[in-house]
Wavefront OBJ file of the C-alpha trace (Angstrom):
o trace
v -50.436 25.160 16.208
v -47.501 23.231 17.687
v -49.766 20.443 19.057
v -51.451 20.209 15.653
v -48.141 19.693 13.831
v -46.861 17.142 16.394
v -50.196 15.343 16.235
v -49.991 15.080 12.397
v -46.404 13.747 12.755
v -47.550 11.088 15.269
v -50.512 10.112 13.124
v -48.271 9.631 9.970
v -45.387 7.992 11.749
v -44.454 4.779 9.851
v -44.738 1.387 11.476
v -41.562 0.015 12.925
v -40.056 -2.827 10.847
v -37.918 -5.586 12.035
v -34.187 -5.153 11.463
v -32.627 -7.409 8.910
v -31.054 -10.675 10.110
v -27.360 -10.685 10.231
v -26.153 -14.214 9.168
v -24.097 -16.216 11.644
v -21.746 -18.791 10.171
v -21.190 -21.766 12.484
v -18.062 -23.534 11.258
v -14.620 -22.267 10.150
v -14.888 -24.246 6.966
v -18.166 -22.484 6.012
v -16.483 -19.195 6.881
v -13.626 -19.778 4.473
v -15.674 -21.206 1.659
v -18.193 -18.331 1.904
v -15.313 -15.826 2.090
v -13.775 -17.286 -1.128
v -17.174 -16.805 -2.822
v -17.313 -13.205 -1.630
v -13.669 -12.606 -2.897
v -14.564 -13.985 -6.330
v -17.689 -11.831 -6.410
v -15.577 -8.656 -6.007
v -13.201 -9.708 -8.788
v -10.377 -11.285 -6.842
v -8.631 -14.627 -7.704
v -8.197 -16.970 -4.774
v -5.888 -19.851 -4.102
v -5.599 -21.971 -0.938
v -2.063 -22.985 -0.020
v -0.743 -25.494 2.530
v 2.880 -24.345 2.761
v 5.083 -21.326 2.129
v 6.639 -23.133 -0.867
v 3.032 -23.614 -2.239
v 2.500 -19.841 -1.845
v 5.663 -18.991 -3.648
v 4.805 -21.454 -6.449
v 1.267 -19.960 -6.908
v 2.662 -16.440 -7.058
v 5.144 -17.540 -9.733
v 2.317 -19.264 -11.662
v 0.073 -16.224 -11.515
v 2.741 -13.551 -12.219
v 5.498 -15.208 -14.237
v 6.600 -11.926 -15.897
v 6.790 -9.837 -12.704
v 10.270 -8.349 -12.391
v 9.969 -5.402 -10.046
v 8.459 -6.908 -6.962
v 7.883 -5.679 -3.378
v 7.527 -8.613 -0.940
v 6.755 -7.456 2.657
v 6.416 -11.016 4.010
v 9.904 -11.996 5.250
v 9.213 -15.782 5.495
v 8.474 -15.994 1.777
v 11.483 -16.708 -0.388
v 10.443 -14.308 -3.126
v 13.160 -11.689 -3.710
v 12.026 -8.154 -4.182
v 13.095 -4.586 -4.008
v 14.905 -3.599 -0.792
v 12.456 -1.144 0.809
v 15.262 0.202 3.023
v 16.744 1.827 -0.048
v 13.504 3.571 -0.985
v 13.109 7.117 0.293
v 9.895 8.084 -1.522
v 7.035 5.896 -3.005
v 7.682 7.339 -6.436
v 10.965 5.368 -6.484
v 8.863 2.239 -6.679
v 7.337 3.123 -9.974
v 6.982 1.124 -12.071
v 6.054 -1.774 -9.778
v 4.890 -5.109 -11.245
v 3.754 -6.856 -8.091
v 3.177 -6.109 -4.387
v 3.004 -8.977 -1.900
v 1.511 -8.109 1.490
v 0.010 -9.651 4.578
v -3.700 -9.189 5.326
v -4.806 -8.855 8.928
v -8.296 -10.282 8.536
v -11.004 -10.849 5.912
v -14.720 -10.043 6.038
v -17.188 -12.529 4.509
v -20.121 -10.215 3.859
v -18.243 -8.048 1.395
v -14.942 -9.851 0.563
v -12.887 -7.037 2.043
v -9.470 -7.575 3.710
v -8.091 -5.278 6.444
v -4.599 -4.078 5.739
v -2.673 -2.729 8.685
v 0.383 -0.998 7.177
v 2.721 -1.514 10.182
v 4.734 -3.982 8.149
v 4.836 -1.681 5.095
v 7.488 0.939 4.643
v 5.088 3.057 2.774
v 1.231 3.088 2.605
v 1.493 3.244 -1.238
v 2.636 -0.406 -1.591
v -0.923 -1.965 -1.900
v -1.906 0.599 -4.510
v 1.181 1.416 -6.610
v 1.783 -1.908 -8.153
v 0.166 -3.344 -11.310
v -0.858 -6.490 -9.442
v -1.464 -7.207 -5.732
v -1.124 -10.403 -3.719
v -2.582 -10.501 -0.147
v -1.727 -13.491 2.057
v -4.345 -14.220 4.670
v -4.483 -16.943 7.353
v -7.798 -18.849 7.088
v -8.213 -18.431 10.870
v -8.405 -14.618 10.373
v -11.896 -14.468 8.759
v -14.853 -12.713 10.397
v -18.530 -12.868 9.353
v -19.399 -9.266 8.935
v -18.404 -5.650 9.429
v -19.733 -5.658 12.956
v -17.173 -8.298 13.858
v -14.594 -6.475 11.860
v -15.080 -3.165 13.758
v -15.045 -4.907 17.048
v -11.682 -6.338 16.031
v -10.494 -2.936 14.869
v -11.160 -1.482 18.280
v -8.392 -3.763 19.625
v -6.067 -2.644 16.797
v -4.140 0.483 17.798
v -2.911 1.444 14.383
v -3.448 5.000 13.305
v -4.083 4.031 9.729
v -5.480 1.018 7.849
v -7.551 0.192 4.865
v -10.085 -2.397 3.656
v -9.269 -3.687 0.181
v -12.030 -5.525 -1.688
v -10.939 -6.830 -5.084
v -8.812 -5.095 -7.726
v -9.122 -1.338 -8.159
v -12.291 -0.616 -10.174
v -14.502 2.300 -10.976
v -17.674 2.807 -13.023
v -17.916 6.546 -12.837
v -16.432 7.208 -16.298
v -19.410 7.123 -18.641
v -20.813 4.280 -16.458
v -18.232 1.894 -17.931
v -16.394 -0.411 -15.498
v -12.692 0.275 -15.560
v -10.357 -2.199 -13.760
v -7.077 -0.805 -12.368
v -8.171 2.835 -12.607
v -6.683 3.919 -9.156
v -4.610 0.872 -8.116
v -3.868 -2.782 -8.757
v -5.333 -4.323 -11.936
v -5.610 -7.688 -10.293
v -5.830 -9.097 -6.807
v -4.766 -12.656 -5.874
v -5.719 -13.714 -2.364
v -3.687 -16.500 -0.954
v -5.510 -18.221 1.919
v -3.111 -20.094 4.188
v -4.601 -23.321 5.579
v -1.516 -24.297 7.583
l 1 2 3 4 5 6 7 8 9 10 11 12 13 14 15 16 17 18 19 20 21 22 23 24 25 26 27 28 29 30 31 32 33 34 35 36 37 38 39 40 41 42 43 44 45 46 47 48 49 50 51 52 53 54 55 56 57 58 59 60 61 62 63 64 65 66 67 68 69 70 71 72 73 74 75 76 77 78 79 80 81 82 83 84 85 86 87 88 89 90 91 92 93 94 95 96 97 98 99 100 101 102 103 104 105 106 107 108 109 110 111 112 113 114 115 116 117 118 119 120 121 122 123 124 125 126 127 128 129 130 131 132 133 134 135 136 137 138 139 140 141 142 143 144 145 146 147 148 149 150 151 152 153 154 155 156 157 158 159 160 161 162 163 164 165 166 167 168 169 170 171 172 173 174 175 176 177 178 179 180 181 182 183 184 185 186 187 188 189 190 191 192
């Protein structure tokens, strides 16, 4: 009986198929341009900046009404709440804008790895109405295989991939933006 069952399994075993090709991008410029396309596809806005002053100007252009701001990037001259005076994330509410540094971006899905070592609280990327992630153009990888290889070298106990603004389509199959986090995401790509 056992041999009969195993024989039927062998007889009906599907043919092996070739694994899908994983694209390899050859130049850094192609990487960045393709990454920008992926970011836009997941709902992010993208600007490329050539100086810290340019970054500051772009943030002010995109978020002119932001009053309560958390800026975790010390070399940017944007004043924000003093995180040393915050004991609990609920004290940040309401928060108009969070500005954080991305560790690296992934072309295939437009995701950006956030290592919260520079954040006083893990809530910062999620608690604000709007999110700005600054990312160096040199910190772009092709796919999640490269991303996970890079994460193996990262000894942080916690981190998160963020891809676009918060969104969900599980409420009556209607897309809702900002359901569990930021309503918008601006990615600033530094090319300097």
